[in-house]
C-alpha positions in Angstrom: 26.4 -19.3 11.0 23.9 -20.9 8.6 20.8 -18.8 7.7 17.5 -19.5 6.3 15.0 -16.9 5.4 11.7 -15.8 4.0 11.1 -13.1 1.5 8.1 -11.0 1.0 7.1 -9.4 -2.3 4.1 -7.4 -3.2 2.5 -5.7 -6.2 0.1 -2.8 -6.3 -2.3 -2.7 -9.3 -4.1 0.6 -9.9 -7.1 0.9 -12.2 -8.0 4.4 -13.3 -11.7 5.0 -14.1 -13.3 8.1 -15.6 -17.0 8.5 -16.4 -17.6 4.7 -15.9 -14.8 3.7 -18.3 -11.4 2.2 -17.5 -8.9 4.7 -19.0 -5.7 3.2 -17.7 -4.0 0.7 -15.5 -0.6 0.5 -13.9 1.3 -1.5 -11.3 4.3 -1.2 -9.1 6.3 -3.7 -7.0 6.7 -2.7 -3.4 9.6 -2.5 -1.0 8.8 -3.8 2.4 10.2 -1.4 5.1 12.3 -2.5 8.1 9.4 -1.3 10.2 7.0 -3.6 8.2 9.2 -6.7 8.5 9.5 -6.1 12.3 5.7 -5.9 12.5 5.3 -9.1 10.6 7.8 -10.9 12.8 6.1 -9.5 15.9 2.6 -10.5 14.6 3.8 -14.1 13.7 6.0 -14.9 16.6 5.7 -12.4 19.4 1.9 -12.6 19.8 1.4 -9.0 18.9 -2.1 -7.8 18.1 -2.7 -7.8 14.4 -3.3 -4.3 13.0 -6.0 -3.3 10.5 -4.3 -2.2 7.3 -5.3 0.7 5.1 -4.3 1.8 1.6 -3.0 5.4 1.0 -1.9 7.1 -2.3 0.8 9.6 -2.8 1.4 12.5 -5.1 5.2 12.8 -5.0 7.7 11.2 -7.3 9.5 9.3 -4.6 10.6 5.7 -4.0 10.1 4.0 -0.7 13.2 3.1 1.2 13.7 0.4 3.8 14.3 2.9 6.5 11.0 4.8 5.9 8.5 4.8 8.7 4.9 5.8 9.1 6.1 8.8 11.0 8.6 9.8 8.3 7.8 8.5 4.9 9.6 9.9 1.9 6.3 10.4 0.0 3.6 13.1 0.5 0.2 11.5 0.9 -2.6 12.6 -1.4 -5.8 13.3 0.7 -7.9 14.9 -2.1 -10.5 12.1 -2.3 -14.1 11.9 -1.1 -13.8 9.0 1.3 -13.6 10.2 4.9 -10.7 7.9 5.8 -8.1 5.8 4.0 -9.8 2.7 2.5 -9.3 -0.4 4.5 -7.2 -3.2 3.0 -9.8 -6.0 3.2 -7.6 -9.1 2.6 -8.9 -12.6 2.0 -7.4 -15.8 3.5 -3.9 -16.7 2.2 -3.9 -19.2 -0.7 -1.0 -20.3 -2.9 1.4 -18.3 -0.6 -0.4 -15.1 -1.5 -2.9 -12.7 0.1 -4.8 -10.0 -1.7 -7.7 -7.6 -1.3 -10.6 -8.9 -3.4 -12.5 -5.8 -2.6 -10.4 -3.1 -4.3 -9.5 0.0 -2.2 -11.4 2.7 -4.0 -10.5 6.4 -4.0 -13.0 8.9 -5.5 -10.9 11.9 -6.5 -12.2 15.3 -5.7 -9.5 17.4 -7.4 -7.0 17.3 -10.1 -4.0 15.2 -8.9 -1.0 13.3 -10.2 -0.8 10.0 -8.3 2.6 8.3 -8.3 2.1 5.4 -6.0 0.5 3.7 -3.0 1.3 2.4 0.4 -0.1 0.1 3.1 -0.3 1.6 6.6 -1.9 0.8 9.9 -3.8 4.0 10.4 -7.2 5.0 9.0 -6.8 8.8 9.3 -5.9 10.6 6.0 -2.6 12.3 6.3 -1.7 10.7 9.6 2.0 10.3 10.5 1.6 9.0 14.1 4.8 7.3 15.2 3.0 4.4 16.8 1.5 3.3 13.5 3.3 1.2 10.8 4.2 1.7 7.2 4.2 -1.8 5.8 5.3 -1.0 2.3 5.1 1.5 -0.5 5.4 1.4 -4.3 5.9 3.9 -7.1 3.6 2.9 -10.0 5.2 2.0 -13.4 3.2 5.0 -14.8 1.7 8.0 -13.1 -2.1 8.5 -13.0 -3.3 12.0 -13.9 -6.7 12.3 -12.2 -9.5 14.8 -12.4 -12.5 15.3 -10.1 -14.7 12.2 -9.8 -12.1 9.8 -11.3 -11.9 6.5 -9.4 -8.6 4.8 -8.5 -9.2 1.1 -7.6 -6.2 -0.4 -6.0 -5.4 -4.1 -5.4 -2.4 -5.1 -3.4 -1.2 -8.7 -3.5 1.4 -9.9 -1.0 3.3 -13.1 -1.5 5.8 -15.0 0.6 8.3 -17.7 -0.1 11.4 -19.3 1.3 14.4 -17.3 0.0 16.4 -20.5 -0.8 19.4 -19.5 1.3 
């Protein structure tokens, strides 16, 4: 059977700010979960309702696996930031086979924390692992961010798509 496919790839960029100064920047390529791919296919072809996406950060040294789900991620989410909910991923229209959040998801840290990565999920509630929600993707950053109270993490996520050439 001949196959043709599409591939998704994404990159998280994390800016680390302290006292109004950029003190570091890191990025990480994501792995799109099976749950995320199924959601994309449902949204594109099965007339599913499009979810609102949110950014979460994690403080465990773990790598996202394709079998991870929102209900059972391998990471432990960090919730020690001032915002009441996870920041919404406010994407612009797709252009050049990419979509990104021009308004960076901002986390105002309220405790010392080591942040290893970020994820895109379909739930606003900090720490939520409701099975009905979706974990689109997750990524461990190239370098960890050692945060203190009032540090800002500003996260951009860019998703691109292309034919896989098969």
